[in-house]
VOMAR-762434 format. One line per 10 residues: number of its first residue (from 1); their letters; for each residue x, y, z of C-alpha. Coordinates in Angstrom, 1 decimal. Layout:
% residues N
NUM> A> X Y Z ~ ...
END
This chain:
% residues 231
1> MKELYQTTVE> -4.3 26.6 -9.3 ~ -0.7 26.9 -8.6 ~ -1.1 23.3 -6.8 ~ -2.4 22.0 -10.2 ~ 0.2 23.6 -12.3 ~ 3.0 22.2 -9.8 ~ 1.0 18.6 -9.9 ~ 1.0 18.8 -13.6 ~ 4.9 19.6 -13.9 ~ 5.4 16.7 -11.4
11> SLTGVLPIVL> 3.6 14.1 -13.5 ~ 5.2 15.3 -16.9 ~ 8.8 15.1 -15.3 ~ 7.9 11.7 -13.8 ~ 6.3 10.3 -16.9 ~ 8.2 11.8 -20.2 ~ 11.7 10.8 -19.2 ~ 10.4 7.2 -19.0 ~ 8.8 7.5 -22.1 ~ 11.5 9.0 -24.1
21> FLLAFNKFIL> 13.8 6.4 -22.9 ~ 11.7 3.5 -23.9 ~ 11.2 5.4 -27.3 ~ 14.7 5.8 -27.7 ~ 15.7 2.3 -26.5 ~ 13.1 0.8 -28.7 ~ 14.3 2.7 -32.0 ~ 17.9 2.8 -31.7 ~ 18.7 -0.5 -29.9 ~ 15.8 -2.9 -30.6
31> RSPLQNPKEN> 15.2 -1.1 -34.0 ~ 11.3 -1.9 -33.7 ~ 8.6 0.0 -35.1 ~ 5.7 0.7 -32.8 ~ 2.7 -1.5 -33.4 ~ 0.2 1.3 -32.5 ~ 1.7 4.8 -32.4 ~ -1.8 6.5 -32.4 ~ -2.9 4.3 -29.5 ~ 0.1 4.6 -27.6
41> TLGIVLAIIG> 0.4 8.3 -27.8 ~ -3.3 8.5 -26.4 ~ -2.5 6.0 -23.8 ~ 0.4 8.1 -22.5 ~ -1.7 11.4 -22.5 ~ -4.4 9.6 -20.7 ~ -1.9 8.4 -18.1 ~ -0.5 11.8 -17.5 ~ -4.0 13.4 -17.1 ~ -5.0 10.3 -14.6
51> LVLFSNGLRM> -1.7 11.1 -12.5 ~ -2.7 14.6 -12.5 ~ -6.2 14.1 -11.5 ~ -5.3 11.3 -8.9 ~ -2.5 13.5 -7.2 ~ -4.9 16.5 -6.9 ~ -7.7 14.2 -5.6 ~ -5.3 13.0 -3.0 ~ -4.1 16.4 -2.1 ~ -7.4 17.8 -1.8
61> GLLPLGETVG> -9.5 14.9 -0.5 ~ -8.1 11.6 0.9 ~ -5.1 13.1 2.7 ~ -6.9 16.0 4.5 ~ -9.7 13.7 5.5 ~ -7.4 11.1 6.8 ~ -5.6 13.6 8.9 ~ -8.9 15.0 9.9 ~ -10.0 11.7 11.2 ~ -6.7 11.1 12.9
71> LNLPKESPLW> -6.6 14.1 14.8 ~ -10.2 13.9 16.0 ~ -10.4 10.2 16.7 ~ -8.1 10.2 19.7 ~ -10.3 13.0 21.3 ~ -13.6 11.8 20.9 ~ -13.2 8.0 21.2 ~ -11.9 5.3 23.7 ~ -8.8 3.4 22.7 ~ -10.5 0.1 21.7
81> LVLVFSFILG> -12.6 2.1 19.1 ~ -9.8 3.8 17.7 ~ -8.1 0.5 17.1 ~ -11.5 -1.1 15.7 ~ -11.6 1.7 13.5 ~ -7.8 1.5 12.3 ~ -8.6 -2.2 11.5 ~ -11.6 -1.7 9.6 ~ -9.8 1.2 7.5 ~ -7.0 -1.0 6.8
91> FGVTMAEPSM> -9.2 -3.8 5.5 ~ -11.4 -1.6 3.6 ~ -8.5 0.4 1.7 ~ -6.9 -3.0 0.7 ~ -10.0 -4.0 -0.6 ~ -10.2 -1.0 -2.9 ~ -6.7 -1.4 -4.2 ~ -6.8 -2.1 -7.8 ~ -3.4 -3.7 -7.9 ~ -4.6 -6.0 -5.1
101> QSLAGQVEEL> -7.5 -7.3 -7.3 ~ -5.3 -7.7 -10.4 ~ -2.8 -9.8 -8.4 ~ -5.3 -12.0 -6.6 ~ -6.7 -12.8 -9.9 ~ -3.5 -13.8 -11.2 ~ -2.8 -16.1 -8.0 ~ -6.1 -17.7 -8.6 ~ -5.1 -18.6 -11.9 ~ -1.5 -19.9 -11.4
111> TAGILRKPLV> -2.7 -22.0 -8.5 ~ -5.3 -23.6 -10.6 ~ -8.1 -22.3 -8.2 ~ -6.6 -23.6 -5.0 ~ -6.1 -20.0 -3.6 ~ -9.2 -18.2 -4.9 ~ -9.3 -14.7 -5.4 ~ -11.5 -13.7 -2.5 ~ -9.4 -15.8 -0.2 ~ -6.3 -14.2 -1.2
121> MTTVALGIGT> -7.8 -10.4 -1.0 ~ -9.4 -11.1 2.5 ~ -6.0 -12.8 3.8 ~ -4.0 -9.6 2.6 ~ -6.6 -7.2 3.7 ~ -6.3 -8.8 7.0 ~ -3.0 -8.5 7.4 ~ -3.2 -4.6 6.3 ~ -5.9 -4.4 8.9 ~ -3.5 -5.8 11.5
131> GVTLGVLKIV> -0.6 -3.9 10.4 ~ -2.6 -0.5 10.8 ~ -4.2 -1.6 14.3 ~ -0.4 -2.4 15.4 ~ 0.8 0.7 14.2 ~ -1.9 2.7 15.7 ~ -1.4 1.0 19.4 ~ 2.4 1.6 18.9 ~ 1.8 5.6 18.6 ~ -0.7 5.6 21.5
141> LQIPNSHIII> 1.4 3.4 23.7 ~ 4.8 5.1 22.3 ~ 6.1 1.7 21.6 ~ 9.7 2.1 20.0 ~ 9.6 1.0 16.4 ~ 12.5 -1.5 17.1 ~ 10.5 -3.3 19.7 ~ 7.6 -4.1 17.2 ~ 9.2 -4.2 13.9 ~ 12.3 -6.7 14.9
151> PALAILALLA> 9.9 -9.6 16.2 ~ 7.7 -9.1 13.3 ~ 10.8 -9.6 11.2 ~ 12.0 -12.6 13.2 ~ 8.3 -14.1 12.6 ~ 8.4 -13.5 9.0 ~ 12.0 -15.0 8.6 ~ 10.8 -18.2 10.5 ~ 7.7 -18.6 8.6 ~ 9.5 -18.1 5.2
161> WRAPTSIIGV> 11.8 -20.9 6.4 ~ 8.9 -23.1 6.8 ~ 6.6 -22.2 4.0 ~ 6.4 -23.8 0.7 ~ 9.0 -22.0 -1.8 ~ 5.9 -21.3 -4.1 ~ 4.1 -19.2 -1.6 ~ 7.0 -17.0 -0.7 ~ 7.2 -14.8 -3.7 ~ 3.7 -14.4 -3.8
171> AFDASGVTTG> 3.8 -13.2 -0.1 ~ 5.9 -10.7 -0.5 ~ 4.6 -9.4 -3.6 ~ 1.0 -9.3 -2.0 ~ 2.1 -6.8 0.7 ~ 4.1 -4.8 -2.1 ~ 1.2 -4.1 -4.5 ~ -1.0 -3.7 -1.3 ~ 0.8 -0.7 -0.1 ~ -0.2 1.2 -3.0
181> PVTVPLVVAL> -1.5 5.0 -3.8 ~ -4.8 4.4 -1.9 ~ -3.4 2.6 1.1 ~ -0.1 4.5 1.7 ~ -1.4 8.2 1.8 ~ -4.7 7.3 4.1 ~ -2.6 5.3 6.4 ~ 0.2 8.0 6.8 ~ -2.0 10.8 7.0 ~ -4.2 8.9 10.1
191> GIGIATALGG> -0.9 7.9 11.7 ~ 0.5 11.8 11.7 ~ -2.8 12.9 12.6 ~ -3.1 10.6 15.8 ~ 0.4 11.2 16.9 ~ -0.2 15.3 16.6 ~ -3.5 15.1 18.5 ~ -2.2 13.1 21.4 ~ 0.4 15.3 22.3 ~ 4.0 14.2 23.5
201> RDPLTDGFGI> 4.7 12.3 20.3 ~ 6.6 13.5 17.3 ~ 5.0 12.9 14.1 ~ 8.1 12.3 12.4 ~ 9.2 9.6 14.8 ~ 5.8 8.1 16.0 ~ 3.7 9.0 13.0 ~ 5.8 6.8 10.6 ~ 6.6 3.2 10.8 ~ 2.8 2.0 9.9
211> IALCLFCPTI> 3.3 1.1 6.5 ~ 6.5 -1.3 7.7 ~ 4.0 -3.1 9.6 ~ 1.5 -3.1 6.7 ~ 4.1 -4.7 4.6 ~ 5.1 -7.3 7.3 ~ 1.8 -8.4 8.7 ~ 0.2 -9.5 5.0 ~ 3.3 -11.3 4.2 ~ 3.2 -13.1 7.5
221> YMLLLGIIYK> -0.7 -14.0 6.8 ~ 0.2 -15.1 3.2 ~ 2.8 -17.5 4.4 ~ 0.5 -18.9 6.9 ~ -1.8 -19.5 4.0 ~ 0.8 -21.5 1.8 ~ 1.7 -23.3 4.9 ~ -2.1 -24.4 5.6 ~ -2.6 -25.2 2.2 ~ 0.8 -26.8 1.3
231> L> 1.2 -25.4 -1.7
END
């Protein structure tokens, strides 16, 4: 009950200042009346309720589940199975991201069907799967973050230089929207769980950095897609 109260307060303090700022700006600066005040109010209330339910769902379900799997996976499974599981998890959570489906639909529309929605989603999902796999491999082999992130940045910069201009913004936005409220909690919890279970690892040092790879890899894959299709 205490956690529910705390989550409700956090949601209110996160949403209400933005709502009040928008209302004040609209009234005193734009001087424009609201078109549907009742509908707007209902939407804000539903958004707050949704945030409270979602935050509690993460805290009670997804986060403990991800950390439990991360704790038990290295103990019960060989390395190859851990990596396969990590890839499937990354791929699956990407396909479940609502924001990814929305962005992929917009990309299909704006490219006149050249980049179909399933192709965009699959490409980004493969990138996230690769990022999670590399992140877990980094934890298992204790590879310093700089040794894996700097080469990824170099590859990304080279591809951005060679890729068509029209795909660059899409590539960066695709990776950004994918690391959303479903992907980030699960992947971080998994990384911390694995780092804790293996021993000799600092969860703060080794358990983080996976999300960075989940940003770089889909961007790289989308840039490659743009080069292949010559948008």
